[in-house]
N, C-alpha and C positions, 0 to 999 in steps of 0.2 A: 239804380242810383238811390242812395239813401236820402231821407228828408234833410238830414244835416248837410249833406253835400249840396243840395239845391239851395238851402239857406246861405251857405258859404259862397256859392257861385253868384247868388244875387247880391250879397254884400260886396263881392269883388267887382261886379258890374257897376254898382253904385259908386264905389271908390274910384274905379277907372274913369267913369263919367266925370266925377269931380276933378280928377287929375287932368283930364283933357281941357276942362274949363280953366283950370289953373295955368296950364301951359299956354292956352290961347290968349288969355288975358293977363299973363305974367303975374299971377298971384302966388308969390313964393310961400307964404304961410300955409295956404291951402295945399300947395304941392307937397310941402314937408309932411303933411298928415296923410294926404290921399295916395301918394305914390307908394310908400311902404305898405300902407293898408291894403292896397290891391294885391301885392304879391303875398302878403301875410295871409289874406283870405284864400287865395288860390293854393298856397301851400297847405293850409288847413283842409281845403276841399280835397286835395290829392290824398291826404292822410285819411279822410273820412269815407271816401268812396270804396266800393267793392271792386277791385281791379281785376282785369283779365289775367294779368301777370303780376303777382305780388312783388317779385324781385325787381322788375322794371319800375314798379311804383316807387320803391324806396330810393332808387337812383334818381328818378325824376324829382322826388321830394328834396333830395340833396341839391339838385340843380336849381330848383325853385328858390331854396333858401340862400344859395350863393348869389342868385340873381337879385334877391332882396337886398343882400349886402352890397352888391354892385350898384343898385339903384340909389342907396344911401350915399355911397361915395360920389356918384356922378351928379347928384342934385345939390350937393353942398356948395357954398360959395368958394371954398378953397379949391384949388386945382388938384383934385385927387383922381385924375384920369387914369393914371397907371394902376392905382389900387382898384379902380372900377374895372379896368381891362383885365386885371388878374383874376378878379372875382368871377367875371363872366367867362373867362377862359376855363377856369376850373368847373364852372357850371356846364359849359358845353362838353367838357370831358365826361362829366357825370351823365349827361344826355347820351353821349356816345356809348358808354358802358351799358346803360339801360337799353338802348336800341340794339346793341350787339347781343343781348340776352336772347333774342329770338333766333339766334343762329344767323346765317347769311350765305350768300353766294358770291364768291370772289369775282366772278365774271359780271354779275348783275351790279354788285356794289361798285366795281371798278368802272363800269360804263356810266353809272350815275355820277361818280366823282368826276370823270372826264367832262360830262355834260355840265355839271355845276361850275367847274373851273373855266370852261369855255364861255359860259354865260356871264361869269363874273370877271373875265379877263380885263375888259375895258375899264370898269370902275376901279378894279384893283390896281391896275397900272397907274391910273391918274392919282389915286389916293396915296399909293406908296411913293410916287414921284413928289407929291406935295409934302409928304411927311419927311422925306429925305432933305428937301429944301429947307424945311422949318426946323427940324430937330432930328439929326442923324441917329442919335441914341435911341429914339423911339421907333425907328424903322423896323428893327429886328422884332421887338414885341408885337408890333402891329402885323407884320408878315406872318408870325407864328399864329396869332389870333385868327387871321383870315384863313389860314390853312386849316385850322381846327374846326372853325364853323363850316367850312366847305365840306369837310369829312362828315360832320354831323348832318348837314343837309342831305348829302348823298345817301347816307345810311337810312335816314328817315324816308326819303323818296323811294328808295329801292326796297324798303321793308314791307310793302304791301298794305300798310296802314295809311289810308288816304288822309285821315285827320292829322296824323303825325307829320306826314309829308307836307301838308298845307301849313302846319304850325312852323316847321323848319324853314319853309320858303318865306313866310312872313317875317321870321326872325332875321333872315338874311337881308330882306329889304330894309328892315328897321336899322340893322347895324351898318349897312352900306350907306343909308341916308344919313345916319349920325356921323359917320366918318367923312362923307362928302361935305356935309354942312360944316364940320369942324376944320377940315384940312384943305379942301379944294375950293369951294365957294358956297357961301351961305345962300340959301333960297328960302323964300318967304314961308312956304309950306313945310319946311324942313322939320321944325320941332313937332308939329302935329303929326306929320308922316311917321316920324320915329316913334312917338309914344303910342299912337293908335295901332300900328302894325305890331309893335312890341307886346302890348297887352293882349291883342287877339292871338298872337303866337303862343303866349304862355297859357292862356285859357284853353286853346286847342290842344296843347300838350297834355293838360290835365284831362280833358275829355277823351283824348286818344287812349288813355289807360283803361277805358271801358271796353275797348275793341280787341 
């Protein structure tokens, strides 16, 4: 790992810590600076490192950049949830293409997808039920998003890269917590659960490029 990568990861860690403080204490001005700064530093770190697979690296860089855009949409006072959802959906598609670059096994990937869908069945059912009750027009996009992230998690877990698998699992926890907190029932630790698991997931995706 290059010295520039270490510096950028350290900057990302500092920005993430500041964002966690902002979320915990509801300091919006700090969040507006720290949240995008975290993903900007992680994206730069992915560009600066010497990857095991250069093609995968660039797909992951695209995913990180789209995540940065989604972060901006979701943190603003305006309700830009659909725009944020679309950005993260495209980001997960980029992660999927990057993960598929390793090749794959239809049987192994299929079994992983079945396992992910089984584990996520209960929260998915509750979330979609609540979305249908609140806004039927949003149910389709949410269902598509949940399917795409499930495929991404399955590919990461089945791919043999433990760091990427852990990153995807944490991303799944983050998004499920966000959706549960928004559509089903707010819980006190929700915002912190979402942001901590999200930042850890993105950082681990960057580190996974070294393996």
